[in-house]
C-alpha positions as CSV (number, residue, x, y, z in Angstrom):
1,M,72.8,32.2,179.6
2,N,72.8,34.9,182.3
3,D,73.8,32.3,185.5
4,Q,76.8,31.1,182.9
5,L,78.2,34.4,182.3
6,E,78.3,35.1,186.1
7,E,79.6,31.7,186.7
8,T,82.5,32.4,184.0
9,K,83.2,36.1,185.4
10,D,84.0,34.5,189.0
11,L,85.9,32.0,187.3
12,I,88.1,34.4,185.9
13,Q,87.9,36.9,189.2
14,A,89.0,33.7,191.3
15,L,91.8,33.0,188.9
16,S,93.1,36.7,188.5
17,E,93.5,37.1,192.1
18,P,96.5,35.3,192.7
19,L,98.7,37.2,189.4
20,Y,97.5,40.3,191.0
21,R,99.3,39.3,194.2
22,Y,102.2,38.1,192.5
23,I,102.3,41.2,190.5
24,S,102.1,43.4,193.4
25,R,104.9,41.7,195.2
26,I,107.6,41.5,192.3
27,A,106.8,45.2,190.9
28,P,109.3,48.2,192.0
29,S,107.5,50.3,194.6
30,G,105.6,52.7,193.5
31,L,104.7,51.1,190.2
32,E,102.7,48.2,191.0
33,F,99.9,50.3,189.7
34,V,100.9,50.7,186.4
35,F,102.1,46.9,185.9
36,H,98.4,46.0,187.1
37,I,97.3,47.6,184.3
38,I,100.0,46.5,181.8
39,V,99.2,43.1,182.3
40,K,95.5,43.5,182.3
41,I,95.3,45.0,178.8
42,L,97.8,42.3,177.5
43,L,95.7,39.5,179.4
44,L,92.6,40.8,177.8
45,I,94.4,41.1,174.2
46,A,95.5,37.4,174.7
47,I,91.8,36.6,175.5
48,F,90.1,38.4,172.2
49,L,92.7,36.8,170.1
50,V,92.3,33.0,171.6
51,I,88.4,33.9,171.6
52,D,88.4,35.5,167.8
53,F,90.7,32.4,166.5
54,I,88.5,30.0,167.7
55,F,85.5,31.4,166.3
56,K,87.2,32.1,162.7
57,I,87.9,28.4,162.6
58,I,83.8,27.5,163.7
59,I,82.3,30.1,161.1
60,N,84.9,29.7,158.1
61,S,84.1,25.9,158.7
62,V,80.8,25.9,157.9
63,F,81.1,29.0,155.4
64,S,83.4,26.5,153.5
65,I,80.1,23.8,152.8
66,F,79.1,26.3,150.3
67,R,82.2,27.2,148.4
68,N,80.4,26.2,145.3
69,K,79.9,29.5,143.4
70,E,77.0,28.1,141.2
71,K,74.8,26.7,143.6
72,Y,75.3,29.1,146.1
73,P,76.7,32.4,145.1
74,A,75.6,34.8,147.9
75,I,77.0,32.7,150.6
76,N,80.2,32.3,148.6
77,S,80.3,36.3,148.2
78,I,79.8,36.6,151.9
79,Y,82.7,34.0,152.5
80,E,85.2,35.8,150.1
81,S,84.3,39.1,151.7
82,R,85.8,37.7,154.7
83,I,82.7,39.1,156.7
84,T,82.7,36.1,158.8
85,N,86.0,37.4,159.9
86,S,84.1,40.4,161.3
87,I,81.6,38.3,163.0
88,A,84.1,36.4,164.8
89,H,86.0,39.4,165.8
90,L,82.2,41.4,167.0
91,I,81.9,37.8,169.6
92,A,85.2,38.1,170.8
93,L,85.1,41.7,171.8
94,L,81.6,41.7,173.1
95,I,83.0,38.7,175.0
96,I,86.1,41.2,176.4
97,G,83.3,43.9,177.1
98,S,81.4,41.6,179.6
99,I,84.9,40.4,181.6
100,H,87.3,42.7,181.5
101,E,85.2,43.9,185.1
102,S,86.3,40.1,186.5
103,I,90.3,40.6,185.9
104,F,91.9,42.3,189.4
105,A,87.9,43.2,190.4
106,G,87.9,46.1,192.6
107,A,91.9,47.0,192.8
108,L,91.3,48.6,189.1
109,I,88.2,49.9,189.5
110,K,89.9,53.6,187.2
111,T,90.8,51.5,184.1
112,T,87.0,50.4,183.7
113,I,86.3,53.8,181.7
114,F,89.4,53.5,180.0
115,I,88.7,49.7,178.7
116,V,84.8,50.7,178.0
117,R,86.0,52.7,175.7
118,C,88.6,51.1,174.1
119,V,85.8,48.4,173.5
120,N,83.5,50.4,172.1
121,L,85.7,51.8,169.7
122,G,86.5,48.3,168.5
123,L,82.8,48.0,167.7
124,V,82.6,51.0,165.6
125,M,86.1,49.7,163.8
126,I,84.5,46.3,163.6
127,F,81.0,47.5,162.2
128,A,83.0,49.8,159.6
129,G,84.9,46.9,158.6
130,M,81.7,45.0,158.3
131,L,79.7,47.6,156.3
132,Y,83.2,47.8,153.9
133,R,83.0,44.1,153.7
134,G,79.2,43.8,153.2
135,L,79.5,46.3,150.2
136,T,82.3,43.7,148.6
137,A,80.4,40.9,149.2
138,F,77.7,42.4,146.8
139,R,80.3,43.4,144.2
140,N,81.3,39.3,144.3
141,Y,78.1,38.6,143.9
142,F,77.4,40.5,140.9
143,V,80.9,39.2,139.6
144,I,80.1,35.7,139.5
145,K,76.8,36.9,137.9
146,Q,78.6,38.1,135.4
147,D,76.3,41.8,135.8
148,F,79.0,44.0,134.6
149,Y,76.4,47.1,134.5
150,K,75.4,46.4,138.4
151,I,78.7,46.0,139.0
152,M,79.5,49.7,137.9
153,A,76.3,50.9,140.2
154,L,77.8,49.4,142.9
155,N,81.2,50.5,143.0
156,A,79.6,54.2,142.4
157,I,77.4,53.6,145.5
158,S,80.2,51.3,147.3
159,E,83.1,54.1,147.0
160,T,80.7,56.9,148.2
161,V,79.4,55.1,151.1
162,K,82.9,54.0,151.9
163,I,84.3,57.7,152.0
164,L,81.0,59.0,153.9
165,G,81.6,56.0,156.3
166,I,85.0,57.3,157.1
167,F,83.8,60.7,158.1
168,L,80.8,59.0,159.7
169,F,82.7,56.3,161.7
170,S,85.7,58.6,162.8
171,V,83.2,61.1,164.2
172,V,81.8,58.4,165.9
173,G,85.1,57.2,166.9
174,I,86.3,60.6,168.4
175,C,83.2,61.0,170.5
176,V,83.8,57.1,171.9
177,I,87.3,58.1,172.8
178,F,86.7,61.5,174.4
179,G,83.6,61.1,175.4
180,I,81.6,63.9,173.6
181,K,78.2,64.4,171.9
182,G,78.7,63.7,168.1
183,T,76.1,66.9,167.5
184,T,79.0,69.2,169.0
185,I,81.1,68.0,166.0
186,V,79.2,67.6,163.4
187,G,77.6,71.4,164.5
188,S,81.2,72.8,163.9
189,L,81.1,71.7,160.2
190,G,78.2,73.7,158.8
191,A,80.9,76.5,158.5
192,I,83.0,74.3,156.1
193,T,80.2,72.6,154.3
194,A,81.0,74.7,151.1
195,V,84.8,73.8,151.5
196,L,83.8,69.8,151.7
197,V,81.6,70.1,148.7
198,L,84.7,71.5,146.9
199,V,87.1,68.9,148.2
200,F,84.4,66.1,147.5
201,R,83.4,67.6,143.8
202,D,85.5,64.7,141.7
203,T,83.8,62.3,144.4
204,I,80.2,63.5,143.7
205,L,80.6,63.8,140.0
206,G,82.4,60.0,139.6
207,F,79.4,58.5,142.0
208,V,76.9,60.6,139.0
209,T,78.9,59.4,136.3
210,G,78.9,55.7,137.4
211,L,75.3,55.4,137.9
212,H,74.7,57.2,134.5
213,V,76.8,54.7,133.1
214,A,75.3,51.9,134.8
215,T,72.0,52.6,133.8
216,S,72.6,53.8,129.9
217,K,74.7,50.8,129.5
218,N,76.7,52.5,127.1
219,L,80.2,51.2,128.8
220,K,81.3,48.2,130.9
221,V,84.4,46.9,132.0
222,G,85.9,45.0,129.3
223,D,84.8,46.9,126.4
224,W,87.3,48.0,123.9
225,V,87.2,52.3,123.6
226,S,88.8,55.1,122.2
227,I,89.1,58.3,123.5
228,P,90.6,61.0,121.4
229,K,90.8,63.7,123.9
230,Y,93.4,61.5,125.3
231,N,94.9,59.7,122.8
232,V,94.1,56.1,124.4
233,E,92.7,53.0,122.9
234,G,92.3,49.5,124.6
235,N,90.0,47.8,127.1
236,I,88.3,49.2,130.4
237,A,89.8,47.4,133.4
238,D,88.3,49.1,136.0
239,I,85.8,51.7,136.7
240,N,85.9,53.3,140.1
241,L,84.5,56.3,141.4
242,L,87.2,58.6,140.9
243,T,89.6,56.9,137.8
244,T,88.7,54.5,135.0
245,K,91.7,52.6,134.1
246,I,92.4,51.7,130.6
247,N,95.0,48.7,129.2
248,N,96.3,50.0,126.1
249,F,96.9,47.5,123.5
250,D,100.8,48.3,123.9
251,R,100.6,46.6,127.5
252,T,100.5,50.0,129.3
253,F,97.8,51.3,130.8
254,S,96.1,55.0,131.4
255,T,94.0,56.5,134.2
256,I,91.2,59.1,133.2
257,P,88.5,60.9,135.3
258,T,85.5,59.0,135.9
259,Y,83.3,61.8,135.4
260,D,85.0,62.5,131.8
261,L,82.9,59.4,130.9
262,L,80.5,61.8,130.4
263,T,81.7,64.6,129.2
264,T,84.3,63.4,126.6
265,E,84.2,61.6,123.4
266,I,84.2,57.8,124.0
267,K,84.0,55.3,120.9
268,N,82.9,52.4,121.9
269,M,84.1,50.1,119.4
270,Q,83.2,46.7,121.4
271,V,80.3,45.6,118.3
272,I,83.8,45.4,115.8
273,S,85.1,43.0,118.3
274,E,81.7,41.2,118.8
275,T,80.5,41.0,114.9
276,N,84.2,40.0,114.1
277,G,84.9,42.7,112.1
278,R,87.1,46.1,112.3
279,R,86.8,49.1,110.1
280,I,89.3,50.7,107.3
281,K,88.6,54.1,107.3
282,K,91.9,56.0,105.2
283,S,92.6,58.1,102.8
284,I,95.5,58.8,100.1
285,F,95.4,62.4,99.2
286,F,96.2,63.3,95.6
287,N,97.6,66.5,93.9
288,I,94.8,68.2,91.8
289,N,97.3,69.1,89.5
290,S,98.3,65.4,88.3
291,F,94.4,64.9,87.3
292,K,93.9,64.7,83.6
293,F,91.5,63.5,81.1
294,L,92.7,60.3,79.5
295,T,93.7,60.0,75.8
296,D,93.7,57.2,73.7
297,E,97.1,56.6,73.6
298,D,96.6,56.5,77.9
299,I,93.6,54.2,77.4
300,E,95.5,51.6,75.3
301,R,98.0,51.4,77.8
302,L,95.9,50.9,80.8
303,K,93.9,48.2,79.3
304,S,97.0,46.0,79.8
305,I,95.7,46.0,83.7
306,N,92.9,42.9,84.0
307,L,90.9,44.6,86.7
308,I,90.0,47.5,84.4
309,S,90.0,46.3,80.9
310,D,86.7,45.2,80.3
311,Y,85.6,48.5,82.1
312,L,88.0,50.8,79.6
313,D,86.5,49.0,76.5
314,K,82.9,49.6,77.6
315,K,83.3,53.5,78.7
316,S,85.5,53.8,75.8
317,I,82.8,52.6,72.8
318,E,80.0,54.3,75.0
319,F,81.5,57.8,75.0
320,K,82.5,57.5,71.2
321,K,78.7,57.2,69.9
322,E,77.7,60.2,72.1
323,K,80.7,62.2,70.2
324,E,79.3,61.2,66.8
325,N,76.9,63.4,66.3
326,M,78.2,66.3,68.5
327,A,79.5,69.4,67.1
328,H,83.3,70.0,68.0
329,K,84.1,66.5,68.9
330,E,87.5,67.1,68.3
331,E,87.6,69.0,71.6
332,V,88.2,66.8,74.3
333,I,86.4,68.7,77.0
334,N,83.4,68.2,74.9
335,G,81.0,65.6,76.3
336,R,81.9,62.6,78.6
337,Q,85.6,61.6,79.3
338,L,87.4,59.0,81.3
339,T,90.3,60.7,83.9
340,N,93.0,59.2,85.7
341,I,91.4,59.8,89.1
342,G,88.3,58.5,87.9
343,V,89.6,55.1,86.3
344,F,91.8,54.7,89.4
345,R,89.1,54.8,91.7
346,Y,87.1,52.2,89.8
347,Y,90.4,50.1,89.9
348,A,90.6,50.7,93.7
349,E,86.9,49.3,93.9
350,K,87.8,46.4,92.2
351,Y,91.4,45.6,93.7
352,I,89.7,45.9,97.5
353,G,86.9,44.2,96.3
354,N,88.5,41.4,95.2
355,I,90.6,40.8,99.1
356,P,89.4,37.6,100.7
357,E,90.1,39.4,104.0
358,L,87.6,41.9,104.0
359,D,83.7,41.5,104.8
360,K,82.1,41.3,101.9
361,E,78.7,41.5,103.4
362,G,79.6,45.1,104.8
363,P,80.3,48.2,102.9
364,I,83.5,48.3,100.4
365,M,83.5,51.6,99.1
366,V,86.5,54.1,97.6
367,R,84.7,58.0,97.7
368,Q,86.2,61.1,96.8
369,L,85.7,63.9,100.1
370,N,86.2,66.9,99.8
371,S,89.2,69.0,98.6
372,T,91.7,70.2,101.2
373,P,94.7,72.1,101.1
374,Q,96.7,69.1,101.1
375,G,94.8,67.8,98.2
376,L,91.6,65.8,97.1
377,P,91.5,63.2,99.7
378,L,90.4,59.6,98.0
379,E,88.9,57.5,101.2
380,I,89.2,53.7,101.9
381,Y,85.9,52.3,103.4
382,A,86.1,48.9,104.3
383,F,85.6,46.3,106.9
384,T,87.8,43.2,107.7
385,N,86.5,39.8,108.9
386,D,89.4,39.5,111.4
387,T,89.6,41.6,114.4
388,E,92.7,40.7,115.8
389,W,94.9,44.0,116.1
390,V,98.3,42.7,114.2
391,R,96.4,41.1,111.8
392,F,93.9,44.1,111.0
393,E,96.8,46.6,110.6
394,Q,98.5,43.8,108.0
395,I,95.7,43.7,105.7
396,Q,95.4,47.6,105.8
397,S,98.7,48.4,105.1
398,D,99.0,46.1,102.3
399,I,96.0,47.6,100.9
400,F,97.8,51.0,100.7
401,D,101.3,49.5,99.8
402,H,99.6,48.5,96.6
403,L,97.3,51.7,95.9
404,L,100.0,54.1,96.5
405,V,102.3,52.4,93.7
406,A,99.5,51.5,91.6
407,S,98.8,55.4,91.1
408,K,102.1,56.0,89.3
409,E,100.6,53.9,86.8
410,F,97.5,56.3,86.0
411,D,100.1,59.3,86.4
412,L,98.6,60.5,89.9
413,E,100.9,62.3,92.1
414,V,100.3,61.6,95.8
415,M,100.5,64.6,98.2
416,Q,103.3,65.0,100.7
417,V,105.4,67.9,102.6
418,K,108.0,68.5,100.6
419,V,111.3,69.8,102.6
């Protein structure tokens, strides 16, 4: 191998000599050295591009045989991340590093140090590229495997490694260019460690959050979430080191700091989508002053409502029997009585119980909540059997449209701000 390399160098040297003499002859007086350097660098670049192109074709052709994602997920991930291109760059640059002294040999010895440093800098950049593409290959592999939790952990690690890599490779690059020791640069950074920690605060928090989310498996890309703090609801599109992107249902997108995933209330409603049900939890506020006991005339009038006629008959007979032997039975307040709010609550339960779009296996409730200055809330709690957003809103609106109007038949007053 060494013999072949020496023969190649001798051949390049023999071919470059006539070019050296030709440039010396045509170059302006006093500028021969400059022209020689320019031509030598251009030749090295041309040789690098040719070798790099050839090796790219060879390596990529070999890897393209294993393009089947199901059979060869690891090889396919490497191919798609273009690590093969970095390998071709590396081979081409190593060849340039071994043959550059043969071009205009002996005449441009002073350029050797400059070219060596350029080659070394190129190697640093290639290794940096291989590191970043290697992290991309790992991510692609888990994307093929549909392992979203590992993707999140890898995102946090890879983004952190990239930031540290930029710092380390920058230090190494400066050392290579100027020929100084790395300890000199690193030692000078000790005085600004606190500043660096402050600058990379979000990065550190994002790294910790990414690992926590991946290990706890509370969230993943694709989950349907609601974040009240930011008034955001949609599907998680991406979780990276610094920001989390959420595609809202109105086709806009929002970004929040990733570290907020640890400190902010997040409602993960993915289970609703997976179980084919979405919750209705909404209240109507009634004026307490409109509540009353129902008179016999009121009961007779309301018996014309089919959903509650049997209920009114049963309760009327039951309550009359209780009051037969009761003193002061003429007083309405004595004994149990039907109220307009209670009968309406029963009517609402019957009404929503007959709606086919609601999930009959889940809870269906109409309940009173604590009184507020705005009135008494009567809450509807149920689940639809359709999670499609537009259809869900239609079902919910139809229910409340009916109940808001129906409440007038019970002499109930819905609260609203009076202007």
